[in-house]
Structures are given as structure tokens and as C-alpha cells.
N, C-alpha and C positions, 0 to 999 in steps of 0.2 A: 820382546821387551819394549816398553813405551818409551818414546823419546822424552827428554827433559821438557821440550816445549809443550808437548801433549799433557804431561803430568802438571806442568805450570797452569795450563788452561783448565784442566779439570779442578785442581785445587782451588783456583781463583772462583770458579763458578760454584763450587760446593760452598766455600766460605761466604761469598757474596749472597747467595741465595738464602742461607741460614740467618745472616744478620738482618736481611731485608723482612723476613718473615717475622722475625722478633721486634722489629721496630716499625717500619713503615706500614706493614700490612697486618699487624696484630689485631685479631679479632674479626677482620673483615671477611675472610674465607668462611669462618664459622657461621657468621650472620647470613651469608649468601646461600651457602650449600648445606642443606639439612638432611637428616636421616631420612630413610625411605617411608617411614611411617611411625606408628606408636605400637607398643606391645603391653599387655596386661602384666602388672607386677604384683598387686596383692589387694585384699579387701581389709578395710579397718573400720573401726566404730566411727560413726559420723561425730564431727566436731563443729561447733558454731563457725559460720563462715564457708563452709563447704557447699559447692553448688548442688542444688537439688537434683539437677540432671545426672549427677555422678552417683546417686543413690542406687545401690543394688537392691531392687525391691524383692526379689526371691529370697535372698540371704536375710534381709531385714524381716520378712514375714515369718521366716523358719525360726529366727532367734529371738524375735519379739523386740527388737530395738533396731534403729536405723544404722545401715552400714553402707560405706561408699566404696566404689572401685577405683583403684589407682593405676595410672598407666605411666610408662616411661618412654621417651623418645628413643627410637633406634638410631642412635647417633652415628655409629660406624658406616662409613661409606666406602665404596671401592672406586678409586679415581684411575681411570685408564687413559694413557698417553699414547695416541696414535701419530707416530712421527714419520714423516716423509724422508726417506732416505735415498731418494732418486738422484741422478747426477746433477739435476738443476741446483740442488741445494748446496753444491760446492761452489756456487758462484756468489761473488761479493766484490763491492768496489770501495767498501769502507774498512774499518779496522777488523771487521768481523765477516765471515761468510755466512750464508743462510743457515747452514748446519750448526754453526757455533751459537747463532742467536737461537735456534730451536733448542739447543742444549741448555742454554740459559733460562728459556721459558719453562722447559721441563723441570729443571733444578728448583726454581721459585714455586711452581705449582706442587711439586712433590713435597717439598719442605712444609708448605702450607698444609697438605694433607696429613703428613705424619704428625705435625704438631698438634693436630686435632684427632689423633689416633685412628685415622683412616689408613686404608692399604692402597698401595699405588703399584700399578702394573704398567707394562708398555708393549706396543706393537710396533715393530719397525717394518716399513714396507716400502716396496718400489712398485713395480707392476704385479707384484704378488707379496705375500707376508714372508719377510726374510727372517725374523726372529720374534719370538714371544717370550716376554718376561712376566711370569705370574705375579699377581698383586701380593705384596709383602709389606711390613712395617720396618722402620728403623733407618738411621742416617746411613749405615753401611749399604743398604739396599739402594738409596739415592745415588751414593757414590757409583754403584754398579751401573745404574741407568745412564747417568752422565757419561760415564767411561764408554759404555757401548755405543752411544751416539757418536763419540769421537773416534773410536777405534774400529767399530764394526765395518767390514768391507762387504757391501752388498754384492750379489751376483749378477744383478740386472741394473739397467739405467732408467728405464721408463717409469711412469706413474700410473697407478690405477688405485683410485680412492675406493672404488667399489669393493675390491678384494679386501681392503683393510676393514671396511665397515661390515662386510659379511663375516669375516672372521671374528670380529667383535661380538657379534650375535651368537656365534658358536661357542666361545669361550666363556662369555658373561651371560648367564641365563637370567639374572637379576639385574635390577636397575643399577647403572653407574653413572658417574659424572665423567664424561669422556671429552677430552680436548683433542681436536684433530689438527695437527700442526703441519702445515703444508703451504707450498707456494700455488697449489691448485692449478698446475700446468697440465691438465687433462680435461676431458669432456664427459658428459653423460653420467654425472655422479649424483645429481640432485634428487633423482627419485629414490636412490639407496639412502641418501641422508634423512629424507622424509620419513621413510619406513623405520629407520634406526632411531630417529627422534621420538617416536611414539613410545619406545620402551626406555630409552636412556636420555639423560640430560646431555645432549650434544652440542658442543661449542666448537666452532671453527676458528682456528688461529691462522690468519692469512699473512704469510711472509712475503716481504718485498725487499728490493735493494734499489737505491737511486739509479743504479745503472740498468735497471729494467726499463727505465722510461727516458734516459738520457745517453745519447751518443757522445763520446769524447771528441772534442774538436781536433781535427787533423786531416790527413790525406785519405787515401783508400784504406778502408777498414774491412778486414776479413773476420767474419763472425761465424761461430760454430755453435749449433745446438747441442748442449751438453748431453741430452738424452737420445736424440736421433743421429747425431753426427753430421746432419746437413749443414752446408755452408752457404754464406750469403756475403757478397762484397758490395760495400756501400761507400759512397763518397762523403766521409764525414766532414770534410771541408765546406761542404754545401749547406748553408744555413737552412734552406727550405727543406732539404732531406732530413736534417736533424729535427726540425719542427714536425714533419709529417710522421717520422718514426716515433717521436715522444707522444704525438696525439694518438696514434694507433695503439701503442701500448697501454696507454692511460684508459682508452676506451675498453679494451680487453679486461683490464683490472677492474674497472667499474662494472663490467658485465658480470664478472665473478661475484662481486659484492651484491649486486642486485639479484642474481640468482639465488644466493644464500638467504637474502631477505625474503624473497618469494617463497622459499622452502620453509620459512619460519624458523631459520637457524641463526642464532646469535653469532656475530662475527667480531674478532678482535683483530684489528690491523696493527701489524708490527713490522717495521722496516729495520734492516740491519743498522741503520743510522739513528734509531730511536733509543730511548732509555726504556728497556724491557719492563722495569718495575712500574714505571709511571703509566704505561699502557695498561697493565694488569690492575693497577689501583683504580684507574678510570673505569675499567670494566666492572670490577667489584662494586663500585659505587652505583654504577648504572643498574646492575643486577638487584642491588639492595632496594632501589626505588620502586622496581616493578613488582 
């Protein structure tokens, strides 16, 4: 049974995501993400104003008058959400932890997809793929995806982005629009992303929290790595130690972003302190320009 608090959070994200898609983001998703190509629909008789290059010369010669080929865009897309469920996503110092922010991101992206008749699937991963949700349509399916993010209990704690990206290649043979939602606390994944991006439109959503970069002021602070369990004790009352910690953490974060840029992967930066909708709108606008 789900607790009342979990049900409240799921309902809140479900409703909020739906409203945002119908107001703030109306039309932006469709203008950014298009179908995988065009397919032939029919041949009809030439009309004034039709482009000469669309004339089907073989049919025209056979019937003795000009005919043109008509095509339609293959609009339907598959949107895959690769969602990091490792232990570090349970960290947060604002009203939300990273995993809850990931659920909101997933909800908004999924509602954008189904509003445009696209299918949505999800891959929940740690250092291995823990759960696969095949692409489907419908609001009830989005409810399931959000619910799984909140309630699924992974068996592992570490992060392996390579495993998730490889799995995407196995289950999705055709091109997808794939959002990799993670805090990217692992190494050696850039080559896998480069390979996957040749086939899929792969976008990184980089999660962070203010606490990743700032120690709380105080005395001795015992810190535990959520994924490995290793511990570190720091004197948080020491201003210089807090400064060095923040500088080091920010350098690692910037290194992540630079690596994604070098791999030619678009990245959306979203903190647990941010308005998720605003960050996604900025990305849609950026994508529309390029």
C-alpha cells in the first residue's frame, strides 16, 4: 500500500505536469522534436502551384497527364526516459530530493509526448537496469511511470550509465528521443553516449542539489557517500574547508558538463531548487533555434 504522502506527491506531479504542458509548453515540444522522416502517402493529379520536383514522371508518362507524389511526416515518436535510481538520487537539501525532481521532469516530458500522440517508455537503472517500462500512450501510463519512480526499490546503489545506454540500444532498434536523467556520479560513460547519439536523439538532464556544493555551517560534520557507504569527517565550522569543498565539487560538476559538450550531447541543468518547467522551456527554445 502506498502512503498518503507518496500518493499526494504522485498526484501533485501528475496534475502539475498536465497543466504545464497545456499552458506554458503548448506547441514547443512538437516544434522541436519531429518524426523520424517522411513516408509516401498517395499520387494525385497535378494542380497549379504544386512543386515541379514533386511530379512523378513515370506515372505522368503512363497516364498522359502530370501527377505528383504526396508524402506525410512520420509524426509518431518514441520517447525514452532513462532514469537514475541509484542511492545518490535520494539526496536533497531543498523541498525535493533528486529522485522527486527526476519524477517531475519525467512527468512533464511524458505529458508533452502523449499530447503529441507519441509513446513513452522508461528505463530505471542503477549500476544495472533494474526495470524496463515498454513505450505506451495515455495519461494512465504516465501515472504508472511517475509512481514507479517514487515507489520502486532498486536492489543496487551504484551508478552505471553505460549499462542503461547499452540496454536502450537493445530494446529500441529505431531512433528515439531519449532523456538521460541522472546526477552523473560515475565515470567512463562518454564513449557510450557518443555511440548512442549516432542513432538516438540523446539528451542529458543533469540533476544537482545546492548541498552538492555547500557544506552547512557547523562543527564536525560526518558525511556518508550514499552509493559506496564510505565516510568522511570535515570541520564545517572552518570557512576555508567549506570554500575548498565547494570549489572542488563545482569543478567536478563543470567537468561533467564539459565532457557532455565534448561528446556533442545537449545537456539540461536542473537543480532541486529550480523550477523544472522553466529549465525545460529554456531548453525547448534553445533547441528550436538550432
